[in-house]
C-alpha positions as CSV (number, residue, x, y, z in Angstrom):
1,X,0.0,0.0,0.0
2,X,2.9,2.3,1.0
3,X,4.7,1.9,-2.2
4,X,1.7,2.6,-4.3
5,X,0.9,5.8,-2.4
6,X,4.4,7.0,-2.8
7,X,4.3,6.5,-6.6
8,X,1.2,8.6,-6.8
9,X,2.7,11.4,-4.8
10,X,5.7,11.5,-7.1
11,X,3.5,11.8,-10.2
12,X,1.7,14.7,-8.7
13,X,4.9,16.5,-7.8
14,X,6.2,16.1,-11.3
15,X,3.1,17.6,-12.7
16,X,3.3,20.6,-10.4
17,X,6.7,21.6,-11.6
18,X,6.9,24.6,-13.9
19,X,7.7,23.5,-17.6
20,X,9.2,25.9,-20.1
21,X,7.4,25.9,-23.5
22,X,9.5,25.9,-26.7
23,X,8.5,27.1,-30.2
24,X,8.9,25.1,-33.4
25,X,11.6,27.3,-34.7
26,X,13.8,26.9,-31.6
27,X,13.6,23.1,-31.9
28,X,16.0,23.0,-35.0
29,X,19.4,24.6,-35.3
30,X,19.6,27.4,-37.8
31,X,21.0,26.6,-41.2
32,X,24.3,28.0,-42.4
33,X,24.3,31.0,-44.7
34,X,26.2,29.1,-47.4
35,X,23.7,26.2,-47.9
36,X,22.0,26.0,-51.4
37,X,18.2,26.1,-51.3
38,X,16.9,23.0,-53.4
39,X,13.2,23.6,-52.9
40,X,12.6,25.1,-56.3
41,X,10.8,23.2,-59.2
42,X,11.6,23.1,-62.9
43,X,9.5,22.6,-66.1
44,X,10.5,21.5,-69.6
45,X,10.6,24.0,-72.3
46,X,8.3,22.6,-75.1
47,X,8.7,24.0,-78.6
48,X,5.7,23.5,-80.8
49,X,6.1,21.1,-83.7
50,X,5.4,23.8,-86.3
51,X,8.2,26.0,-84.8
52,X,10.9,23.3,-85.2
53,X,13.3,23.7,-88.1
54,X,12.7,21.1,-90.8
55,X,14.7,20.1,-93.8
56,X,12.8,21.4,-96.8
57,X,13.5,18.1,-98.6
58,X,12.3,15.9,-95.7
59,X,8.9,14.1,-96.0
60,X,6.7,15.0,-93.0
61,X,3.1,14.6,-92.0
62,X,0.5,17.3,-91.5
63,X,1.8,17.6,-87.9
64,X,5.4,18.0,-89.1
65,X,6.4,14.5,-88.0
66,X,8.9,12.6,-90.2
67,X,8.7,8.8,-90.9
68,X,11.1,7.9,-88.1
69,X,9.1,9.7,-85.5
70,X,5.9,8.1,-86.7
71,X,7.4,4.7,-86.6
72,X,8.5,5.3,-83.0
73,X,4.9,6.3,-82.1
74,X,3.6,3.0,-83.5
75,X,4.9,1.4,-80.3
76,X,3.4,4.1,-78.0
77,X,1.5,2.9,-74.9
78,X,-1.4,5.3,-75.7
79,X,-3.8,3.9,-78.3
80,X,-4.7,7.3,-79.5
81,X,-1.1,8.1,-80.3
82,X,-0.7,4.8,-82.2
83,X,-3.9,5.4,-84.2
84,X,-2.8,9.0,-85.1
85,X,0.6,7.7,-86.2
86,X,-1.0,5.1,-88.5
87,X,-3.3,7.6,-90.1
88,X,-0.5,10.0,-90.7
89,X,1.7,7.3,-92.2
90,X,-1.2,6.4,-94.5
91,X,-1.5,10.0,-95.7
92,X,2.2,10.5,-96.5
93,X,2.4,7.0,-98.1
94,X,-0.4,7.9,-100.5
95,X,1.6,10.9,-101.6
96,X,5.2,9.7,-101.4
97,X,5.1,5.9,-101.4
98,X,8.1,5.3,-103.7
99,X,10.5,7.6,-101.8
100,X,9.5,6.3,-98.4
101,X,9.5,2.6,-99.3
102,X,12.9,2.8,-100.9
103,X,14.4,3.7,-97.4
104,X,12.0,2.5,-94.8
105,X,10.4,-0.7,-96.2
106,X,11.7,-3.1,-93.6
107,X,10.8,-0.8,-90.6
108,X,7.4,-0.1,-92.1
109,X,6.5,-3.7,-92.6
110,X,7.7,-4.7,-89.1
111,X,5.9,-1.8,-87.4
112,X,2.6,-2.1,-89.3
113,X,2.4,-5.9,-89.1
114,X,2.8,-5.7,-85.4
115,X,-0.3,-3.5,-85.2
116,X,-2.4,-6.3,-86.7
117,X,-2.2,-7.9,-83.3
118,X,-3.3,-4.6,-81.5
119,X,-6.1,-4.9,-79.0
120,X,-7.9,-1.9,-80.5
121,X,-10.0,-2.8,-83.6
122,X,-9.8,0.6,-85.2
123,X,-6.0,0.4,-85.1
124,X,-6.0,-3.1,-86.6
125,X,-8.3,-2.1,-89.5
126,X,-6.3,1.1,-90.2
127,X,-3.0,-0.8,-90.2
128,X,-4.3,-3.2,-92.8
129,X,-5.2,-0.3,-95.1
130,X,-1.6,1.0,-94.7
131,X,-0.2,-2.5,-95.3
132,X,-2.1,-2.7,-98.6
133,X,-0.7,0.7,-99.6
134,X,2.8,-0.6,-98.8
135,X,2.5,-3.9,-100.7
136,X,0.8,-2.8,-103.8
137,X,3.7,-0.9,-105.5
138,X,6.6,-3.1,-104.5
139,X,8.0,-5.7,-106.9
140,X,8.3,-9.4,-106.4
141,X,12.1,-9.1,-105.8
142,X,11.5,-6.5,-103.1
143,X,8.9,-8.6,-101.4
144,X,10.7,-11.9,-101.3
145,X,12.9,-11.2,-98.2
146,X,9.8,-10.2,-96.2
147,X,7.3,-12.9,-97.0
148,X,8.1,-15.0,-94.0
149,X,7.6,-12.0,-91.7
150,X,4.2,-11.4,-93.2
151,X,3.2,-15.1,-92.9
152,X,4.4,-15.2,-89.3
153,X,2.2,-12.3,-88.3
154,X,-0.7,-13.8,-90.3
155,X,-0.4,-17.1,-88.5
156,X,-0.3,-15.3,-85.1
157,X,-3.5,-13.5,-86.0
158,X,-5.3,-16.7,-87.3
159,X,-4.4,-18.6,-84.1
160,X,-4.8,-15.7,-81.6
161,X,-6.8,-16.3,-78.4
162,X,-8.7,-13.0,-78.9
163,X,-11.7,-13.8,-81.2
164,X,-11.7,-10.3,-82.6
165,X,-8.1,-10.5,-83.7
166,X,-8.8,-13.9,-85.2
167,X,-11.8,-12.4,-87.1
168,X,-9.7,-9.6,-88.5
169,X,-7.0,-12.1,-89.6
170,X,-9.3,-12.9,-92.6
171,X,-9.0,-9.2,-93.7
172,X,-5.2,-9.5,-93.3
173,X,-5.4,-12.6,-95.5
174,X,-7.4,-10.7,-98.1
175,X,-4.7,-8.1,-98.3
176,X,-2.0,-10.7,-98.8
177,X,-4.0,-12.6,-101.4
178,X,-4.5,-9.4,-103.4
179,X,-0.8,-8.3,-103.3
180,X,1.3,-11.5,-102.9
181,X,-1.0,-14.4,-103.9
182,X,1.8,-16.5,-105.5
183,X,3.8,-16.6,-102.3
184,X,0.7,-17.7,-100.3
185,X,0.2,-20.6,-102.8
186,X,3.9,-21.6,-102.4
187,X,3.6,-21.4,-98.6
188,X,0.3,-23.3,-98.4
189,X,1.6,-25.7,-95.6
190,X,1.9,-22.7,-93.2
191,X,-1.6,-21.4,-93.9
192,X,-4.1,-24.2,-94.7
193,X,-4.0,-25.9,-91.3
194,X,-5.0,-22.7,-89.6
195,X,-8.4,-22.8,-91.3
196,X,-9.1,-26.0,-89.6
197,X,-8.3,-24.4,-86.2
198,X,-10.6,-21.5,-86.9
199,X,-13.7,-23.6,-87.3
200,X,-12.9,-26.8,-85.3
201,X,-10.9,-28.4,-82.5
202,X,-9.2,-31.7,-82.1
203,X,-11.1,-34.4,-80.3
204,X,-9.7,-36.4,-77.4
205,X,-7.3,-39.2,-78.1
206,X,-10.0,-41.9,-77.7
207,X,-11.9,-40.4,-80.6
208,X,-9.5,-39.0,-83.2
209,X,-10.7,-36.4,-85.7
210,X,-12.0,-32.9,-85.5
211,X,-15.2,-31.4,-84.1
212,X,-16.9,-28.1,-85.2
213,X,-16.6,-25.2,-82.8
214,X,-20.1,-23.9,-81.7
215,X,-19.6,-21.0,-79.2
216,X,-17.1,-18.5,-80.6
217,X,-17.7,-15.7,-78.2
218,X,-18.3,-13.4,-81.1
219,X,-21.0,-11.1,-82.5
220,X,-21.2,-13.5,-85.5
221,X,-23.2,-16.7,-85.4
222,X,-21.4,-20.0,-85.9
223,X,-22.6,-20.3,-89.5
224,X,-21.7,-16.7,-90.5
225,X,-18.2,-17.2,-89.0
226,X,-17.7,-20.4,-91.0
227,X,-18.9,-18.7,-94.2
228,X,-16.2,-16.0,-93.7
229,X,-13.5,-18.6,-93.0
230,X,-14.6,-20.8,-96.0
231,X,-14.7,-17.8,-98.3
232,X,-11.1,-17.1,-97.5
233,X,-10.2,-20.7,-97.9
234,X,-11.7,-20.7,-101.4
235,X,-9.4,-17.8,-102.3
236,X,-6.3,-19.6,-101.0
237,X,-7.2,-22.8,-102.9
238,X,-7.9,-20.8,-106.0
239,X,-4.4,-19.3,-105.8
240,X,-2.9,-22.8,-105.2
241,X,-4.7,-24.1,-108.3
242,X,-3.6,-21.2,-110.4
243,X,0.0,-21.6,-109.2
244,X,-0.1,-25.3,-110.2
245,X,-1.4,-24.5,-113.7
246,X,1.2,-21.8,-114.2
247,X,3.9,-24.2,-113.3
248,X,2.5,-26.8,-115.7
249,X,2.5,-24.2,-118.6
250,X,6.1,-23.3,-117.8
251,X,7.3,-26.9,-118.2
252,X,8.5,-26.5,-121.8
253,X,11.1,-28.6,-123.6
254,X,13.7,-25.9,-122.8
255,X,13.5,-26.8,-119.1
256,X,15.7,-29.7,-118.1
257,X,15.4,-31.5,-114.8
258,X,18.4,-33.5,-113.5
259,X,17.4,-36.3,-111.2
260,X,19.6,-37.9,-108.6
261,X,19.3,-41.2,-110.3
262,X,20.4,-39.9,-113.8
263,X,23.8,-41.2,-114.9
264,X,25.3,-38.1,-116.4
265,X,28.8,-36.6,-116.4
266,X,27.8,-32.9,-116.8
267,X,24.8,-30.6,-116.8
268,X,24.4,-28.3,-119.9
269,X,23.7,-25.2,-117.8
270,X,25.3,-22.9,-120.4
271,X,23.3,-24.1,-123.4
272,X,21.8,-21.3,-125.4
273,X,18.4,-23.0,-125.7
274,X,18.2,-23.8,-122.0
275,X,16.1,-21.5,-119.8
276,X,16.3,-23.3,-116.4
277,X,18.3,-26.2,-115.1
278,X,16.8,-27.7,-112.0
279,X,18.6,-30.1,-109.7
280,X,16.0,-32.5,-108.3
281,X,17.7,-34.5,-105.6
282,X,14.5,-36.1,-104.4
283,X,13.6,-37.6,-107.7
284,X,10.1,-36.2,-107.6
285,X,8.2,-34.1,-110.1
286,X,7.9,-30.4,-110.0
287,X,4.3,-30.5,-108.7
288,X,5.1,-32.6,-105.6
289,X,5.4,-29.6,-103.4
290,X,1.8,-30.5,-102.7
291,X,2.2,-34.3,-102.5
292,X,-0.5,-36.9,-102.4
293,X,0.0,-37.7,-98.7
294,X,-0.5,-34.0,-97.7
295,X,-3.5,-33.7,-100.0
296,X,-5.2,-36.8,-98.7
297,X,-4.5,-35.9,-95.1
298,X,-6.0,-32.4,-95.5
299,X,-9.1,-33.7,-97.3
300,X,-9.7,-36.3,-94.6
301,X,-9.6,-33.5,-92.0
302,X,-11.6,-30.8,-93.9
303,X,-14.3,-32.6,-95.8
304,X,-16.1,-34.1,-92.7
305,X,-16.2,-30.6,-91.2
306,X,-17.9,-29.4,-94.4
307,X,-20.5,-32.1,-94.1
308,X,-21.1,-31.3,-90.4
309,X,-21.4,-27.6,-91.2
310,X,-24.1,-28.3,-93.7
311,X,-25.9,-30.8,-91.4
312,X,-26.0,-28.1,-88.7
313,X,-27.6,-25.5,-90.9
314,X,-29.8,-28.0,-92.9
315,X,-30.7,-30.9,-90.5
316,X,-33.5,-32.2,-92.9
317,X,-31.0,-34.4,-94.7
318,X,-31.0,-36.8,-91.7
319,X,-34.5,-37.9,-92.7
320,X,-34.7,-41.3,-94.1
321,X,-37.3,-40.5,-96.8
322,X,-36.9,-38.3,-99.8
323,X,-37.1,-34.6,-98.8
324,X,-40.0,-32.7,-100.4
325,X,-39.1,-29.3,-99.1
326,X,-35.6,-28.3,-100.3
327,X,-35.9,-24.6,-99.7
328,X,-33.0,-22.9,-98.0
329,X,-32.4,-19.3,-96.7
330,X,-29.7,-17.0,-98.0
331,X,-27.2,-18.0,-95.3
332,X,-27.6,-21.7,-96.2
333,X,-27.3,-20.8,-99.9
334,X,-24.0,-19.0,-99.3
335,X,-22.6,-21.8,-97.2
336,X,-23.6,-24.3,-99.9
337,X,-21.8,-22.3,-102.5
338,X,-18.6,-22.1,-100.4
339,X,-18.7,-25.9,-99.6
340,X,-19.0,-26.8,-103.3
341,X,-16.4,-24.3,-104.4
342,X,-14.0,-26.1,-102.0
343,X,-15.0,-29.5,-103.2
344,X,-14.4,-28.5,-106.8
345,X,-11.1,-26.8,-106.1
346,X,-9.8,-30.0,-104.5
347,X,-11.0,-32.0,-107.5
348,X,-9.2,-29.6,-109.9
349,X,-6.0,-29.7,-107.8
350,X,-6.0,-33.5,-107.8
351,X,-6.3,-33.5,-111.6
352,X,-3.5,-31.0,-112.0
353,X,-1.2,-32.9,-109.7
354,X,-1.7,-36.3,-111.4
355,X,-2.2,-37.4,-114.9
356,X,-5.8,-38.6,-115.3
357,X,-6.3,-42.4,-115.3
358,X,-2.6,-43.0,-115.8
359,X,-1.2,-42.5,-112.3
360,X,-1.6,-45.2,-109.7
361,X,-1.3,-42.7,-106.9
362,X,-4.1,-40.6,-108.4
363,X,-6.4,-43.6,-108.8
364,X,-5.7,-44.7,-105.2
365,X,-6.5,-41.3,-103.7
366,X,-9.7,-41.1,-105.8
367,X,-10.8,-44.5,-104.7
368,X,-10.2,-43.7,-101.0
369,X,-12.2,-40.5,-101.3
370,X,-15.1,-42.3,-102.9
371,X,-15.2,-45.0,-100.3
372,X,-15.1,-42.5,-97.4
373,X,-17.3,-39.7,-98.6
374,X,-19.7,-40.9,-101.3
375,X,-22.5,-42.1,-98.9
376,X,-22.4,-38.8,-96.9
377,X,-22.4,-36.8,-100.1
378,X,-25.5,-38.6,-101.4
379,X,-27.3,-38.3,-98.0
380,X,-26.5,-34.6,-97.5
381,X,-26.8,-33.2,-101.0
382,X,-28.4,-35.6,-103.5
383,X,-31.4,-36.7,-101.4
384,X,-32.8,-33.0,-101.0
385,X,-31.6,-32.1,-104.6
386,X,-32.3,-29.6,-106.2
387,X,-32.3,-26.7,-103.7
388,X,-34.2,-23.4,-103.9
389,X,-33.9,-20.2,-101.9
390,X,-36.6,-18.6,-99.7
391,X,-37.6,-15.0,-100.6
392,X,-39.3,-13.9,-97.3
393,X,-36.4,-12.0,-95.7
394,X,-35.4,-10.3,-98.9
395,X,-38.9,-9.0,-99.5
396,X,-39.0,-7.3,-96.1
397,X,-35.7,-5.6,-96.8
398,X,-37.0,-4.4,-100.2
399,X,-39.9,-2.6,-98.6
400,X,-37.4,-0.7,-96.4
401,X,-35.2,0.3,-99.3
402,X,-37.5,1.4,-102.1
403,X,-34.6,3.0,-104.0
404,X,-32.9,-0.4,-104.5
405,X,-36.1,-2.3,-105.5
406,X,-35.2,-3.1,-109.0
407,X,-31.6,-4.2,-108.1
408,X,-32.9,-6.5,-105.4
409,X,-35.5,-8.0,-107.6
410,X,-33.0,-8.9,-110.2
411,X,-30.7,-10.4,-107.6
412,X,-33.5,-12.5,-106.1
413,X,-34.5,-13.8,-109.6
414,X,-30.9,-14.8,-110.3
415,X,-30.4,-16.6,-107.0
416,X,-33.8,-18.0,-106.1
417,X,-33.2,-21.3,-107.9
418,X,-29.7,-21.9,-106.6
419,X,-28.7,-22.8,-110.1
420,X,-24.9,-22.5,-109.6
421,X,-25.0,-24.6,-106.5
422,X,-27.2,-27.2,-108.0
423,X,-24.9,-27.5,-111.1
424,X,-21.9,-27.9,-108.7
425,X,-23.7,-30.7,-106.9
426,X,-24.3,-32.4,-110.3
427,X,-20.6,-32.1,-111.2
428,X,-19.4,-33.6,-107.9
429,X,-21.8,-36.5,-108.2
430,X,-20.6,-37.1,-111.8
431,X,-17.0,-36.9,-110.6
432,X,-17.7,-39.6,-108.0
433,X,-18.9,-41.9,-110.8
434,X,-15.6,-41.4,-112.7
435,X,-13.6,-43.0,-109.9
436,X,-12.7,-46.5,-111.0
437,X,-13.0,-49.3,-108.6
438,X,-10.1,-51.6,-108.0
439,X,-9.8,-54.3,-110.7
440,X,-13.6,-54.3,-111.1
441,X,-16.0,-52.6,-113.5
442,X,-17.3,-49.4,-112.0
443,X,-21.0,-49.6,-111.1
444,X,-23.1,-46.5,-110.6
445,X,-26.6,-45.7,-109.3
446,X,-28.7,-45.4,-112.5
447,X,-31.7,-43.9,-110.7
448,X,-29.6,-41.0,-109.3
449,X,-27.9,-40.6,-112.7
450,X,-31.3,-40.2,-114.3
451,X,-32.2,-37.5,-111.8
452,X,-29.0,-35.6,-112.6
453,X,-29.4,-35.9,-116.3
454,X,-33.1,-34.8,-116.1
455,X,-32.1,-31.7,-114.2
456,X,-29.3,-30.8,-116.7
457,X,-31.6,-31.3,-119.7
458,X,-34.4,-29.1,-118.2
459,X,-31.9,-26.3,-117.4
460,X,-30.4,-26.3,-120.9
461,X,-33.8,-26.4,-122.6
462,X,-35.0,-23.4,-120.6
463,X,-31.8,-21.5,-120.5
464,X,-32.2,-17.7,-120.4
465,X,-30.1,-14.6,-120.2
466,X,-30.4,-14.3,-116.4
467,X,-28.8,-17.8,-116.1
468,X,-25.6,-16.5,-117.7
469,X,-24.0,-16.1,-114.2
470,X,-24.0,-19.9,-113.9
471,X,-22.7,-20.6,-117.5
472,X,-19.2,-21.4,-116.4
473,X,-20.4,-23.9,-113.8
474,X,-22.7,-25.5,-116.4
475,X,-19.8,-26.0,-118.8
476,X,-17.6,-27.4,-116.1
477,X,-20.3,-29.9,-115.2
478,X,-20.9,-30.9,-118.8
479,X,-17.2,-31.2,-119.5
480,X,-16.8,-33.6,-116.6
481,X,-19.8,-35.6,-117.8
482,X,-18.9,-35.9,-121.5
483,X,-15.1,-36.0,-121.3
484,X,-14.5,-38.1,-118.2
485,X,-17.6,-40.0,-117.2
486,X,-19.3,-40.8,-120.5
487,X,-17.6,-44.2,-121.1
488,X,-18.5,-45.4,-117.6
489,X,-22.1,-44.1,-117.9
490,X,-22.6,-45.9,-121.3
491,X,-21.1,-49.1,-119.8
492,X,-23.8,-48.9,-117.1
493,X,-26.5,-48.3,-119.8
494,X,-27.0,-44.6,-118.9
495,X,-27.4,-42.9,-122.3
496,X,-26.3,-39.3,-122.7
497,X,-28.2,-38.8,-126.0
498,X,-30.7,-36.3,-124.7
499,X,-28.1,-34.3,-122.7
500,X,-25.9,-34.1,-125.8
501,X,-28.9,-33.0,-127.9
502,X,-29.8,-30.3,-125.3
503,X,-26.2,-28.9,-125.5
504,X,-26.3,-28.8,-129.3
505,X,-29.7,-27.1,-129.3
506,X,-28.4,-24.6,-126.7
507,X,-25.5,-23.8,-129.0
508,X,-27.8,-23.4,-132.0
509,X,-30.2,-21.0,-130.1
510,X,-27.4,-18.8,-129.0
511,X,-26.0,-18.7,-132.5
512,X,-29.3,-17.5,-133.9
513,X,-29.6,-15.0,-131.1
514,X,-26.0,-13.6,-131.8
515,X,-25.0,-14.4,-128.2
516,X,-21.3,-14.8,-128.8
517,X,-20.2,-15.6,-125.2
518,X,-22.5,-18.6,-124.7
519,X,-22.2,-19.8,-128.3
520,X,-18.4,-19.8,-128.3
521,X,-18.2,-21.7,-125.0
522,X,-20.7,-24.3,-126.0
523,X,-19.0,-24.7,-129.4
524,X,-15.7,-25.1,-127.7
525,X,-17.0,-28.0,-125.6
526,X,-18.6,-29.7,-128.6
527,X,-15.2,-29.3,-130.4
528,X,-13.4,-31.0,-127.5
529,X,-15.9,-33.9,-127.8
530,X,-15.3,-34.1,-131.5
531,X,-11.5,-34.1,-131.3
532,X,-11.4,-36.7,-128.5
533,X,-10.7,-40.1,-130.0
534,X,-12.0,-42.0,-127.0
535,X,-15.6,-40.8,-127.1
536,X,-16.9,-43.2,-129.7
537,X,-20.3,-43.6,-128.0
538,X,-20.9,-39.8,-128.2
539,X,-19.6,-39.6,-131.8
540,X,-22.1,-42.3,-132.9
541,X,-25.2,-40.3,-131.6
542,X,-27.5,-39.1,-134.4
543,X,-27.6,-35.5,-133.0
544,X,-23.9,-35.3,-132.9
545,X,-23.6,-36.4,-136.5
546,X,-26.1,-33.7,-137.5
547,X,-24.0,-31.1,-135.6
548,X,-20.9,-32.2,-137.6
549,X,-22.8,-31.8,-140.9
550,X,-24.0,-28.3,-139.9
551,X,-20.5,-26.9,-139.6
552,X,-20.1,-25.8,-143.2
553,X,-23.0,-23.5,-142.7
554,X,-21.0,-21.4,-140.2
555,X,-18.7,-20.5,-143.1
556,X,-21.5,-18.8,-144.9
557,X,-22.3,-16.2,-142.2
558,X,-21.2,-12.6,-142.2
559,X,-18.9,-13.0,-139.2
560,X,-16.9,-15.9,-137.6
561,X,-14.3,-16.4,-134.9
562,X,-10.7,-17.5,-135.9
563,X,-10.7,-20.3,-133.4
564,X,-14.0,-21.6,-135.0
565,X,-12.2,-21.8,-138.3
566,X,-9.3,-23.7,-136.8
567,X,-11.7,-26.1,-135.1
568,X,-13.6,-26.8,-138.3
569,X,-10.3,-27.6,-140.0
570,X,-9.5,-30.2,-137.3
571,X,-13.0,-31.7,-137.4
572,X,-13.0,-31.9,-141.2
573,X,-9.9,-34.2,-141.0
574,X,-11.5,-36.3,-138.3
575,X,-15.0,-36.6,-139.7
576,X,-14.4,-36.3,-143.4
577,X,-17.0,-38.9,-144.5
578,X,-19.8,-37.1,-142.5
579,X,-19.0,-33.6,-143.7
580,X,-17.7,-34.1,-147.2
581,X,-21.1,-34.0,-149.0
582,X,-22.1,-30.7,-147.3
583,X,-18.7,-29.1,-148.2
584,X,-19.1,-30.1,-151.8
585,X,-22.7,-28.7,-151.9
586,X,-21.7,-25.3,-150.6
587,X,-18.2,-25.1,-152.1
588,X,-18.7,-22.1,-154.4
589,X,-20.6,-20.1,-151.8
590,X,-18.0,-20.8,-149.1
591,X,-15.1,-19.8,-151.3
592,X,-16.9,-16.6,-152.4
593,X,-17.9,-15.7,-148.8
594,X,-14.3,-16.3,-147.6
595,X,-13.3,-13.2,-149.5
596,X,-15.6,-10.9,-147.5
597,X,-16.4,-12.7,-144.2
598,X,-15.5,-10.7,-141.1
599,X,-13.0,-12.7,-139.0
600,X,-12.7,-11.8,-135.2
601,X,-9.8,-12.8,-133.0
602,X,-7.3,-13.4,-135.7
603,X,-3.6,-12.3,-135.7
604,X,-3.2,-12.8,-139.5
605,X,-6.5,-12.3,-141.4
606,X,-5.0,-13.5,-144.7
607,X,-3.9,-16.8,-143.2
608,X,-7.4,-17.3,-141.7
609,X,-9.0,-16.8,-145.1
610,X,-6.6,-19.2,-146.7
611,X,-7.5,-21.7,-144.0
612,X,-11.1,-21.6,-145.1
613,X,-10.2,-22.0,-148.8
614,X,-7.9,-24.9,-148.2
615,X,-10.7,-26.9,-146.6
616,X,-11.4,-28.2,-150.1
617,X,-8.0,-29.6,-150.8
618,X,-9.1,-33.2,-150.5
619,X,-11.9,-32.5,-153.1
620,X,-10.0,-30.6,-155.8
621,X,-6.4,-31.0,-154.7
622,X,-5.9,-27.2,-155.0
623,X,-3.8,-25.3,-152.4
624,X,-4.4,-21.5,-152.0
625,X,-1.3,-19.4,-151.2
């Protein structure tokens, strides 16, 4: 108790003591007089861009920024600064592209391509416009060192985790197709697999193969997204096919290939008549860049996805019975066109790679394709064939846009019957029938063949000017039917008499109507049939014999094409017995008309006229000089 009281008394006594108060100033010692005051602040002196001294010969933007400064700003953290830099680059490139590209091509491609991966959509779209301006004027030699850079950025865009960047990669691809399509065809291995990744994913190991992607986290529906992807794939495959055909044309006798197995002591690389000497160490042909294994592998991955895409948008083909309602909307019609464009491009690529019916590898690939896809093809496309389009949605849009009424009406009339798509279906079915079975006679479904022929005959009998948009597809289908499938169809007792007659009648109608485009293409196909020595079944048809006899009448008209004259000369030698009487009958009229007939498409008019006169050499043994 005592100790505690004493402690309290001590506290009270301490508090009672007088305490001296000190000010804040007296708490710190005064500073010396020679100490520098560092409490001041400084600001940068900024000179406005327009006040800077610029070289009069230097190319600058509207804000007085040169190319180097703009390239630096392409990497700025602020999106507005990046976007302004891209726009200013586009402006000065439009005015001074040659001068800038001569110095800054590498830096420009690197900087602009990097912006195709930018998170801002406006910057990506603007950068693609600039990239198109850069690529359009430069030559092939200038572009060659940078093609791998462009393809690397393209692959990054196509496989990006951001769906918006992946979507814009198709615009990036369009720019490259337009400006460097040949390179894309050569680098197909780096591009084609990405299309599969954009619309599908790999299944688990227990069930190999690919499965369509459904949810894309995008503003587009799954079908619209696939249409965009497949449209771009069509462009790539078209470029690949054109590249193969160009290489085939370049294989002249002046080009010598030296294989590793050839026993030679020297290579005549200095020969005056030699254009290219190629060392082929792999002992493969020039077209084996796209070899059979790669082609078959890609077809096996892609074609099932095309069938699944169609099944998703048109589920009626799962019905067991024949489908009565085959109407489809615009979206389905566009998807159908893309699917069959891809099918046909693969067919054309296969035929360009391998010699038809003479290459074992070609026959084997075709046989595998038939065994794997024929049943799915018939179920998905032949059972509901032919397709037609609905017109409900388009009619509503026409009411809203009265100014475009006539344009929309014409467009709807052209597309309502899906003529081009239906003809493509016919061609693919015919192609399936040309695939020969192993060591057996090829058998075909005569009932389905009859449906295809009936459709073709009706369309040719009722052909009108508005169907001209599908003319190319019609001739491709007929060319496959007559030149490739006719022997197999005749072996299976499927006569092509009526179809051949419909083609000849179409040619005659267009000749009377002075429709040169359709008439020339139909005549070209009939000429191919006439010149082909293997089509004896078609040559023996009554209508075809009548067509051959009618050829001299073409020489009595006021105008004629030079290629028609050349074709008639060839056919006269081939079918002399059939055409001789008509030539003798009109000999004087033809010789007289040859002096005044107007010849189109000729390089030497005198030679063309002499060619007409010399048709009668085997009659009177006279040669005109």
